[in-house]
N, C-alpha and C positions, 0 to 999 in steps of 0.2 A: 504494500500500500504506500503510495507516494506521500511525501511530507506535505503538511498543510501550510500553505503560503499565507503571509500576512495579507489583510484586506487593505489594498493600496488606495481604496476609495476615501480613506480618512486623511490622506495627504496627496500631494501631486495632482490636486483637482484642477482641471483646466479652467481658465478664466472665461471660456466661451469663444465662439467664432468672432474674431475681431471685425469681420466684414458685416456683422449685424450691428455693430456700434454706429449710432447716428453720427458721432464725431468723425469716425473713419470715413463713412460715406460722403460726408460733406467735404472732408479734405481731398477726396478724389475729385470732387467738383471744383474745388479751388485749384487743384493741380491742372485740370483740363482747361479751366478759364485762363490760367497763367500761361500755359503753352500757346493758346490761341492769341492772347494779348501780346506776348513778346514777339511772336512771329508776324503779327500784323502792324504793331505800333511802335516797336523799338528797332533801332538800327541793327542790321544783321552782322556788321563788322565793326570792331573797335569799341564795343560797348560791353563791359564786363557785367553790367546790370542784367543782361539777358541770362547769362549762366547763373548769376547769383539768385535771381528770382525763381528760376526753374529748380535749382538745387534746394532753395528754402521751401518751396511748395512740396517737393518730393520728400524732403526730410520730415515735414509735418506729417505726411501720410505714412511713410515707412516706419517712423518711430512709434506711432500708435500701434501699428501691427506688431512690431518687434516687442514693444513693451507688454502687449497683451499676451504674447506667447511666452516671453521670459517670466511673466508673472506666475507661471506654474511652479517655478522653482525659486523665485526670488522676488518678493514684494518690493524690496529696496531697489533692485534693478528696474523693475516695472515703473516705479514712481519716477526714477531718474530719466528714463526714456520718454515718458509722457511729458516731463518738464522740458526735455530737449525739443519735443514736438511743439510745445507752447512757444519756446524761444524762437524756433525756426519760423513759425507763423507770425510772430511779432516782427521779425526781420523783414518778412514779406510785406507786412502791413506798412512798414516804413518806406519800402520801395514804391508801393502804390501811392502813398501819401506824398512822396517826393514828386512822383509823376504829376499828380493833381496840382501841387504847388507850382510846378514848372509850367503848368498850362492854365494859369489864371486862378488858382485857388478854388477850383470848382467842386468843392466838397459839398455833399448833401448835409443839410442840417438834420440832426437826429430826429427832430420833430416835424420835418417837412413831409408833405404828402408822398413825394418820391421815395424817401427813406422808409416811411411807414409801410408803403405798398411793397417795397423790396423786402423788408424784414418779414412781413407776413408771408410773401411768396416763398422766400428762401426757407422759412421755418417748415413749410409743408412739402418742399421738394428737395430730395437728396439723391436723385439719379443724375449721373453725369450727362446723359443724353438730353435731359431737360435744359441743362445749362449751355450745351453746345448750340442748341436752337436759339437760345437767348443771345449767345455770342454773335451769331450770324445776322441778328436783327438790330443790334445796338451799337452805338459808337464807343470810342475809347473811354470817354469820360464816364459814361454810364457803366461800362464794364468794370472800370476801376472802383467805382463806388459800390457796385454789387459785390465785388471781391472783398471789399472792406466790411460790408455787412456780414458776409459769410465768415470771414476771419473772426469777427467779434462773436458770432454765434458759436463757432467751434471753441473759442477760448472759454466761453461760459460752460460749454459741455465738458471740456477737459478739466476745468476746475471741479466740477461735480464728480467726474470720474476719479480724480485724485482723492477727493474726500471719501469716496467709496472704498478705494484701495487702502487708505489710511485706517478707516473704520474696520475693514476686514483684518488688517494687521493687528489692531488693538484687540479684536475679539478672538482671533485664532492664532496669533503669533506668527513667527517666521517658519520657514520650512523645517529647520532643525527641531523646533518645539513641536511642530505637528508630527514629524517622524517619530520623535521620542514618545509622544503621547499615543500614537498609533501602535507602536511596539508594545507599550505597557498594556494597552487595551487588549491587544491580541493575546498576550501571554495570560492575562487574567481570564479571558474568554475560553482559552484552551487549557486551563488548569496548570499553568506553568509559571506562576508567580514565584519570585524568589522569596525565601524566608527573610524576615526582618533580621538584620545584623549579619547575614551570610552572603552579601554581595561579593563577587569575585572569588568565591570558594567552590563554585560549580555545585552547590547544594540546592536542590529545588524539590518542590512537591509536584508530582504529576500523577493524576488519578489516585490521590491519597496514598501514594507509596514513596518511601525515601529512595533517593538516588544520589550516589556520590561519584 
């Protein structure tokens, strides 16, 4: 009869499919908007902004994905990567704001009807295809402002996600704590708990019999 293996469901629990995260879906949209924006409205040669914006948009997306996957074994690494995503999107925000400043400070006021409409529409749409259609119908100023709306929405979602990860850590501890607890639970469940005071002496009770 084979040995009974520990129940790994008590630790190494996956964080879930990152593609289901609204924050990740919206960063995909930001990435696609940015690719369209730089290819249509920024110089193709001699402007490092193009590469910087594309890399910042990609970093925002990829670090959410990597953070979610890494979170299976390290909450600390997960939190760090999500913060990297936030920082990358902040960098991208600065680039879009620079563009608007250099084109007449055409920022949407947060309470303007344009901004309110965009905020409501972006909140309900998280599919890249929807934004590609928008890109083909809007000018550069509108796209830059829509990108800023999306970036602010994702920043809010990432702050909520970080709070969730922090709360999960406070409630369940890190991976080492979870593994130790899972091991103790398994030994107790299978009647293999060590006797008090006999740790390290290979003395245990199993099925109410002494073993040395």
